[in-house]
C-alpha positions in Angstrom: 105.2 147.2 101.9 107.8 145.3 101.0 106.3 143.3 98.1 105.4 146.5 96.3 108.9 148.0 97.4 110.5 144.9 95.6 108.0 145.4 92.9 109.5 148.8 92.0 113.0 148.0 92.3 112.2 145.6 89.8 110.7 147.5 87.4 113.3 150.4 87.9 116.2 147.6 86.8 114.2 146.7 83.7 113.8 150.2 82.7 117.7 150.6 83.8 118.5 147.7 81.5 116.0 148.5 78.8 117.4 152.1 78.4 121.2 151.0 78.3 119.8 148.3 75.6 118.2 151.0 73.6 121.0 153.4 74.0 123.5 150.2 72.6 121.2 150.1 70.2 120.3 153.4 68.8 124.2 153.8 69.1 125.0 150.7 66.1 121.9 151.8 64.0 122.9 155.6 64.2 126.5 154.3 63.3 124.7 152.6 60.1 122.5 155.3 59.3 125.2 158.1 59.3 126.9 156.3 56.5 125.0 158.0 54.0 127.6 158.4 51.2 128.9 154.7 52.1 127.3 151.2 51.4 127.9 149.5 54.8 127.9 145.5 55.6 127.7 143.7 58.5 130.4 141.5 59.4 129.2 138.2 61.5 129.8 134.6 62.5 127.7 131.5 63.4 127.2 130.5 66.9 128.6 127.0 67.2 128.7 124.0 69.7 132.4 123.7 70.9 134.6 123.2 73.8 136.7 126.0 75.6 139.4 126.1 78.4 140.4 128.9 80.0 143.9 128.2 81.6 147.3 129.5 82.9 151.0 128.3 82.4 153.6 128.1 84.7 156.8 125.9 85.9 157.1 123.6 88.7 159.4 121.0 90.0 158.6 117.4 92.5 158.9 117.8 96.0 158.5 115.6 98.5 155.1 115.2 100.3 156.9 114.7 103.5 159.7 115.0 104.6 161.5 114.2 108.4 165.0 115.0 109.8 165.3 111.6 112.2 168.4 111.6 114.4 169.2 110.7 118.0 168.0 112.9 121.1 171.3 112.6 122.6 174.9 112.6 120.5 176.8 109.3 120.8 178.9 107.0 118.8 177.2 105.0 115.8 177.8 101.3 116.1 175.4 100.0 113.6 173.8 102.1 110.4 170.9 99.8 108.4 170.2 102.0 105.6 172.0 103.5 102.9 170.6 107.0 100.5 167.9 105.2 98.0 167.2 102.3 100.9 162.9 102.5 101.2 161.9 101.7 104.6 158.5 100.8 106.2 157.2 102.4 109.6 158.9 101.0 112.9 161.8 99.6 110.8 165.1 100.0 112.7 167.5 102.2 111.0 170.4 102.8 113.5 172.0 102.4 117.0 174.6 104.4 118.7 176.6 102.7 121.9 174.4 102.6 124.8 176.6 101.7 127.4 176.5 104.5 129.3 172.2 104.6 129.1 172.5 100.9 130.3 174.4 101.8 133.3 172.3 104.6 134.0 169.3 102.5 133.8 170.5 99.9 136.1 171.4 102.5 138.9 167.8 104.0 138.2 166.4 100.2 138.7 168.0 100.3 141.7 167.0 103.6 143.3 163.7 102.5 142.1 163.6 99.4 144.0 165.2 101.1 147.5 162.4 103.1 147.3 159.7 101.3 146.5 160.9 99.1 149.9 160.5 102.0 151.9 156.8 102.2 151.2 155.3 100.1 148.9 154.6 96.6 150.3 153.6 94.6 147.6 157.8 94.7 146.4 158.9 93.2 149.8 159.6 89.5 150.9 157.4 90.2 154.3 154.6 92.0 152.8 155.4 94.9 155.0 157.1 98.1 154.1 159.5 100.4 156.0 157.3 103.0 156.6 154.5 100.8 157.6 156.7 99.4 160.6 158.2 103.0 161.2 154.4 104.3 161.6 153.0 101.1 163.5 155.7 101.5 166.1 155.2 105.7 166.5 151.8 104.6 167.2 152.1 102.2 169.7 154.8 104.5 171.4 151.9 107.2 171.6 149.1 104.9 173.0 151.9 103.3 175.3 152.4 107.4 176.7 149.1 107.9 176.5 147.9 105.0 178.7 150.6 105.7 181.3 149.1 109.8 181.5 145.9 108.2 181.7 146.9 106.3 184.3 148.3 109.2 186.2 145.4 111.1 186.1 143.0 108.7 186.9 145.0 107.3 189.8 143.3 105.8 193.2 144.9 104.4 196.4 144.5 100.7 195.7 144.8 98.7 199.0 146.0 95.6 197.2 148.9 97.7 195.7 149.8 99.3 199.0 149.8 95.8 201.0 152.3 94.7 197.9 154.4 97.5 198.3 154.9 97.0 201.5 156.0 93.7 201.4 158.5 94.2 199.2 159.4 97.0 201.1 160.4 94.7 204.0 161.7 92.0 201.9 164.2 94.8 200.7 165.1 96.3 204.3 165.9 91.8 204.9 168.0 92.1 202.0 169.5 95.1 203.0 170.6 94.1 206.6 171.7 90.3 205.5 174.0 92.4 202.8 175.3 94.1 205.3 176.1 91.2 207.7 177.8 89.2 204.5 179.8 92.5 204.2 180.9 92.6 207.8 182.0 88.6 207.8 183.8 89.4 204.5 186.1 92.0 205.7 187.2 89.8 208.8 187.6 86.6 206.3 189.8 88.9 204.1 191.7 90.2 207.4 192.1 87.3 208.4 193.8 86.0 204.5 195.8 89.2 204.8 197.5 88.3 208.4 198.4 84.8 206.7 199.9 86.3 203.7 201.7 88.6 206.2 202.7 85.6 208.5 204.2 83.6 204.8 206.2 86.6 203.4 208.0 86.7 206.5 208.4 82.9 207.0 209.9 83.1 203.9 212.4 86.1 204.6 213.4 83.8 207.1 213.7 80.5 204.8 215.6 82.8 202.8 218.1 83.9 205.2 218.9 80.6 206.7 220.0 79.5 202.9 221.9 82.0 202.3 223.6 81.1 205.3 224.4 77.6 204.8 225.2 77.9 201.1 227.7 81.1 201.9 230.9 80.4 200.1 233.1 81.3 202.6 231.9 77.9 204.3 232.9 75.9 201.5 236.1 75.0 203.7 234.2 73.5 205.7 233.0 70.6 203.2 237.0 69.7 203.3 237.3 68.9 207.0 236.0 65.3 207.7 234.2 66.7 211.2 232.2 69.5 209.8 231.3 68.2 205.9 228.5 65.8 206.9 227.1 68.9 209.2 227.3 71.2 206.3 225.6 69.3 203.8 222.9 68.4 206.6 222.1 72.4 207.0 222.3 73.2 203.4 219.6 70.3 202.8 217.3 71.4 205.4 217.5 75.0 204.0 216.5 74.3 200.8 213.7 72.2 202.1 212.8 75.2 204.3 212.9 77.8 201.4 210.8 75.9 199.2 208.2 75.2 201.8 207.8 78.4 202.4 207.8 80.0 198.9 204.7 77.6 198.6 202.8 78.7 201.9 203.3 82.1 200.5 201.5 81.5 197.3 198.7 79.4 199.0 198.4 82.3 201.5 197.9 84.6 198.5 195.1 82.4 196.8 193.5 82.5 200.1 193.4 86.0 199.9 192.6 86.4 196.5 189.7 84.5 196.9 188.1 85.8 199.8 188.4 89.3 198.5 186.5 87.9 195.3 183.8 86.4 196.6 182.8 89.6 198.6 180.9 91.5 196.5 181.1 95.9 197.5 177.9 96.2 195.4 175.7 93.5 197.8 175.2 96.3 200.1 175.0 98.9 197.5 172.5 97.1 195.1 170.4 96.3 198.4 170.6 99.4 199.4 169.2 101.0 196.0 166.5 98.0 196.1 165.2 99.3 199.4 165.0 102.9 197.9 163.0 101.5 195.0 160.6 99.6 197.2 160.3 103.1 199.4 159.4 104.6 196.8 157.0 102.5 195.2 155.1 102.5 198.8 155.0 106.1 198.7 153.5 106.0 195.5 150.9 103.6 196.2 150.1 105.4 199.0 149.9 109.2 198.0 149.8 108.6 193.9 152.1 110.6 191.1 153.9 113.8 191.6 153.1 116.7 189.6 156.4 116.1 188.3 155.5 112.5 186.7 152.1 114.2 185.6 153.7 117.0 183.3 156.7 114.5 182.3 153.9 111.9 181.4 151.9 114.8 179.5 155.6 115.6 177.8 155.9 112.0 176.7 152.6 112.1 175.0 153.1 115.7 173.2 156.6 113.6 172.0 154.7 111.2 170.9 152.2 113.0 169.0 155.2 114.5 167.0 157.1 111.5 166.2 154.2 110.0 164.9 153.4 113.1 162.6 156.8 113.1 161.6 156.6 109.4 160.6 153.9 110.3 158.9 155.6 112.9 156.9 158.4 111.0 156.1 156.1 108.2 154.8 154.5 111.1 152.4 158.3 112.4 151.4 159.1 108.9 150.6 155.9 108.4 148.4 157.3 111.2 146.4 160.9 110.0 146.1 159.4 106.7 145.4 157.1 108.5 142.3 160.5 110.7 141.5 162.2 107.4 141.2 159.8 106.2 138.9 160.1 109.1 136.5 164.0 108.4 136.8 163.5 104.7 135.7 161.3 105.9 132.8 163.8 108.3 131.9 166.1 105.8 131.9 164.6 103.2 129.8 163.7 105.8 127.2 167.3 106.9 127.1 168.0 103.2 126.3 165.3 103.1 123.7 166.5 106.4 122.2 169.6 104.7 121.4 168.1 103.2 118.6 166.9 105.2 115.7 163.3 103.8 114.4 161.2 104.6 111.1 158.2 107.0 112.2 156.6 106.4 109.2 157.3 104.7 105.5 160.0 106.7 103.1 162.7 106.6 101.2 166.1 107.5 102.3 167.9 110.6 101.0 170.4 111.7 103.1 173.2 110.2 105.7 175.3 112.3 107.5 177.4 110.0 109.5 179.2 106.5 109.3 179.8 103.6 111.8 182.2 105.1 114.2 181.3 108.8 113.7 179.3 111.0 116.3 175.4 110.5 115.4 173.4 113.7 116.2 169.7 114.7 115.8 169.9 114.9 111.9 171.6 111.3 110.7 169.3 110.6 108.1 166.6 112.6 106.0 163.5 110.2 105.0 160.9 111.7 102.5 157.8 110.6 101.2 157.6 109.7 97.8 154.7 107.5 97.1 152.3 110.7 96.1 154.6 113.7 95.2 153.7 117.1 95.1 154.4 119.6 92.3 155.8 123.2 93.7 154.1 125.5 90.7 155.0 129.2 90.1 152.9 131.3 87.9 153.0 135.1 86.9 151.1 137.0 89.3 149.0 138.4 86.5 147.5 134.9 86.2 146.4 135.0 90.0 142.6 135.2 89.0 143.4 132.2 87.0 144.6 129.7 90.0 142.8 128.2 93.1 142.6 125.6 95.7 141.0 122.7 93.5 141.8 124.0 90.5 142.3 120.9 87.9 146.1 120.8 86.6 147.4 119.3 83.6 151.6 118.5 84.0 153.7 117.5 81.0 157.3 116.5 82.9 160.9 118.0 80.6 162.1 114.1 81.1 158.5 112.6 79.8 157.3 114.9 77.4 155.0 112.2 76.0 153.2 111.8 79.4 150.7 114.4 81.0 149.7 113.6 84.5 147.0 115.1 86.2 146.6 116.8 89.7 145.0 119.3 91.5 146.2 122.4 93.3 145.7 121.6 97.2 147.5 125.2 98.4 148.4 128.3 97.7 150.5 131.0 99.4 148.9 133.9 101.0 151.6 136.0 99.5 153.3 136.3 96.0 157.1 135.0 96.3 160.2 136.3 94.5 162.1 133.8 91.9 164.8 134.7 90.2 163.9 138.2 90.5 160.2 137.6 89.2 157.2 138.2 91.4 155.0 135.0 90.9 152.3 133.4 92.5 153.5 129.9 94.6 151.4 126.8 94.5 151.1 123.1 95.7 149.7 120.6 92.9 148.8 116.6 94.3 149.2 114.8 91.4 146.9 112.0 90.8 147.9 108.7 90.8 145.0 107.4 88.3 147.1 109.6 85.4 150.1 107.4 86.0 150.9 105.8 82.4 152.6 103.2 84.7 153.5 102.7 88.4 156.7 105.0 89.0 158.2 107.2 91.7 159.1 110.5 90.3 162.3 111.8 91.6 162.7 115.2 93.3 163.5 118.1 91.5 161.9 116.7 88.3 160.8 120.0 86.2 157.7 120.3 83.9 155.5 122.8 82.6 152.3 123.2 84.1 148.8 124.3 82.9 146.1 125.4 85.6 142.6 124.7 84.1 140.9 128.0 85.3 137.7 126.8 83.6 136.7 124.8 81.2 133.4 123.9 79.2 132.6 120.9 76.8 129.8 121.1 74.2 129.2 124.8 74.8 127.4 127.5 72.7 130.4 129.9 71.7 130.5 133.2 70.1 133.4 135.1 69.1 134.6 137.4 71.9 134.0 140.6 69.5 130.3 139.6 69.2 129.8 139.9 73.2 129.0 143.5 74.1 129.4 144.7 77.9 126.6 147.1 79.1 127.4 146.9 82.3 129.1 145.0 85.2 128.0 141.5 84.5 125.5 142.0 82.1 126.0 141.5 78.5 124.3 141.3 75.3 125.0 140.3 71.7 123.2 141.5 68.1 121.6 138.7 66.8 120.6 138.8 62.6 116.9 138.7 62.5 115.4 138.7 58.6 118.9 140.4 57.7 118.6 142.8 60.6 120.6 143.1 64.1 118.4 142.6 66.7 119.9 143.6 70.6 119.4 140.4 72.7 120.4 139.9 76.6 122.8 136.7 77.2 124.5 135.2 80.2 128.2 134.5 79.8 130.4 131.5 80.8 133.9 131.1 80.4 135.7 133.4 78.1 139.3 133.5 76.4 140.8 135.5 73.8 138.7 134.2 70.8 135.4 132.9 72.4 132.8 133.4 74.8 130.5 130.6 76.7 126.8 131.6 76.0 124.9 130.2 78.5 122.0 131.7 77.9 120.1 133.9 75.1 121.7 132.6 71.5 121.0 129.0 70.7 123.5 127.0 68.3 123.4 128.0 64.8 122.2 131.6 65.0 124.3 134.3 63.6 125.8 137.5 65.5 127.5 140.4 64.6 130.8 140.8 65.6 131.4 144.4 63.5 130.8 146.5 60.6 132.5 146.5 57.4 132.8 149.6 55.3 133.2 149.9 51.4 133.5 153.4 49.4 130.1 154.3 47.3 130.3 154.9 43.7 
């Protein structure tokens, strides 16, 4: 069914084209025959072989293939500038430096903070090979194990005869020690009392010796020294009184020393300590006989829970310290990047076209402009009426105003999706990539260099060409010409290629050298 349908569609198409050709042919013949009173002549031209180019002309100027605005991420005082306008740089070349004092100080602080955080959690950076967190966790685990062992002992308690015997022996020893301490304390009290009495007696003897001395040396008795009968007796009395006073003073000092020694040698804590030991021994015996109390078991359980919480808290601290270490590493990386950022490095090769600060001034994010002039682009503008004459991939011929004798080749690589307005004129904007092989000599074209641009919309070489007047459009995309055969015009369908204002390219239907009609000349009959 489909093949039959295609057949009838083909027949219809042939009939339509044939009818159009017949109509066109009949109309032209009728026009010739209608000239009954006039002589007519057909104007013709010979199809020839030649070249045809269809193009649109516009204006353009050189722009950089790539333009980079380079600067520092943070502003600072420019300390060194290694380039100037016109300098050619390679990728990774150092361009400038700003003051890095603050950045270096921040880096040192970040290094110290990282080292402290690492020692807290990373054993590999410590001299002992153990981190603080590992020590804390181990201690918490040991405390938990000890608390759990103590609770287990309470819960699994059984009376131990050996432990009971030992506790009883310890109690007997404590009782003996307590009694001995009481006896020693009693003896010490008696010694202290005796020493106190001796001190009191020495004080009285000293008072008597002082009174005798005062009597012997009474100034009211000095007259006795002038009496031969009394002088010797007074001098002897005074010598005895002085000796007695000195001995009494020494005796008091000795008595006081003895008293102090007796007091210090006796310890009032002896009986108390012995009593405490006795109570402990009694409690130990009770524990050996009766086992742990409910309060002791509850306290042991509380100790276990507390140890578990301590271990969990220690583990949480360890995780927090690991996060702190990660943050310290990020801070250190940021500080290192900040130091690196005080040096401006070219990300790519290019030419410096602008420098916006001098040494000593503040430099920011737009210090240097770097452009790529190795393979420049042309920014081209064409009249909007030539929109159908330009497209990506079209060939371009360029003649610069400053280089009128050289023709450069290129290719359209980009077209703006919308029209632009330049100097009040709506235009098509396109970018053209120049072909380095078309340069007459190696050279760098300066940015802004103006040029006349011819965009090649179509090109045919060695093509069969006929005048555009010879081509008749029967319908959209369907063409025909009249070819002279035996002096008569004959309609022939042709395939047309590109066409300019003068000639049309004939792809098929007419051969070079054939004569085609371009119109009818009229002459007045006699």
